[in-house]
C-alpha positions as CSV (number, residue, x, y, z in Angstrom):
1,M,-6.4,15.0,9.4
2,E,-6.8,12.0,7.2
3,T,-8.6,12.5,3.9
4,I,-11.4,10.2,2.5
5,V,-9.0,8.7,0.0
6,E,-6.4,8.0,2.7
7,K,-9.0,6.4,5.0
8,L,-10.3,4.2,2.2
9,S,-6.8,3.1,1.3
10,R,-5.9,2.3,4.9
11,Y,-9.1,0.3,5.5
12,L,-8.5,-1.6,2.2
13,I,-5.0,-2.5,3.1
14,L,-5.9,-3.7,6.5
15,E,-8.9,-5.7,5.3
16,M,-7.0,-7.3,2.4
17,N,-4.5,-8.7,4.9
18,G,-1.9,-9.3,2.2
19,R,-4.2,-11.0,-0.3
20,P,-3.5,-10.4,-4.0
21,Y,-5.2,-7.4,-5.7
22,R,-6.9,-9.5,-8.4
23,E,-8.4,-11.9,-5.8
24,V,-9.8,-9.0,-3.7
25,A,-11.0,-7.0,-6.7
26,N,-12.9,-10.0,-8.0
27,E,-14.5,-10.5,-4.6
28,I,-15.5,-6.8,-4.4
29,G,-16.7,-6.7,-8.0
30,I,-14.3,-4.1,-9.4
31,S,-11.3,-4.2,-11.7
32,H,-7.8,-4.8,-10.1
33,S,-6.8,-1.4,-11.6
34,S,-9.7,0.3,-9.7
35,L,-8.5,-1.4,-6.5
36,S,-5.0,-0.3,-7.2
37,R,-6.0,3.3,-7.7
38,A,-8.0,3.3,-4.4
39,I,-5.0,1.8,-2.5
40,N,-2.4,4.1,-4.1
41,L,-4.4,7.3,-3.3
42,K,-5.4,8.0,-6.9
43,G,-9.1,8.0,-6.1
44,T,-11.9,5.8,-7.6
45,S,-15.2,6.1,-9.3
46,L,-18.3,6.5,-7.2
47,E,-19.5,3.0,-8.2
48,S,-16.2,1.5,-7.1
49,F,-16.2,3.5,-3.9
50,A,-19.7,2.2,-3.1
51,K,-18.6,-1.4,-3.7
52,I,-15.4,-1.0,-1.7
53,V,-17.1,0.5,1.4
54,D,-19.7,-2.2,1.2
55,W,-17.0,-4.9,1.1
56,I,-15.1,-3.3,3.9
57,G,-18.2,-2.8,6.0
58,V,-17.7,0.8,6.7
59,N,-20.5,3.4,6.6
60,P,-19.8,5.8,3.7
61,S,-21.2,8.7,5.8
62,Y,-18.3,8.1,8.3
63,L,-15.7,8.1,5.6
64,L,-17.2,11.3,4.1
65,G,-17.1,13.0,7.5
66,L,-20.8,13.4,7.7
67,T,-21.0,11.5,11.0
68,N,-18.5,11.3,13.9
69,V,-19.6,8.1,15.4
70,D,-21.7,5.4,13.8
71,R,-22.1,1.6,13.8
72,D,-18.5,1.4,12.5
73,H,-16.9,3.1,15.4
74,L,-15.8,-0.3,16.8
75,K,-14.4,-1.3,13.4
76,E,-12.3,1.9,13.4
77,A,-10.9,1.0,16.8
78,R,-10.2,-2.5,15.5
79,Y,-8.2,-1.2,12.6
80,N,-6.2,1.1,14.8
81,L,-5.4,-1.8,17.2
82,I,-4.4,-4.0,14.3
83,E,-2.1,-1.3,13.0
84,E,-0.5,-0.7,16.4
85,L,0.1,-4.5,16.8
86,R,1.8,-4.6,13.4
87,I,4.1,-1.8,14.3
88,L,5.1,-3.6,17.5
89,K,6.1,-6.8,15.6
């Protein structure tokens, strides 16, 4: 089962789509080192977590396992499809 930190990292990587850390961090409103920690499974502050999930567009309740299905269910399916397509390339 995927942890919160692993889900956050996976969503970030997919949403960044190869863009530089500094560019994305500036867009999110966090430091590039906070972004790097989130991506590299080192965790992040609650403030950075809130900004990241807002930027990604994922409901924090879903990442925290408080809900099974929410408005982001389709986004989860989209991420899974994107990942599968990348594997097939």
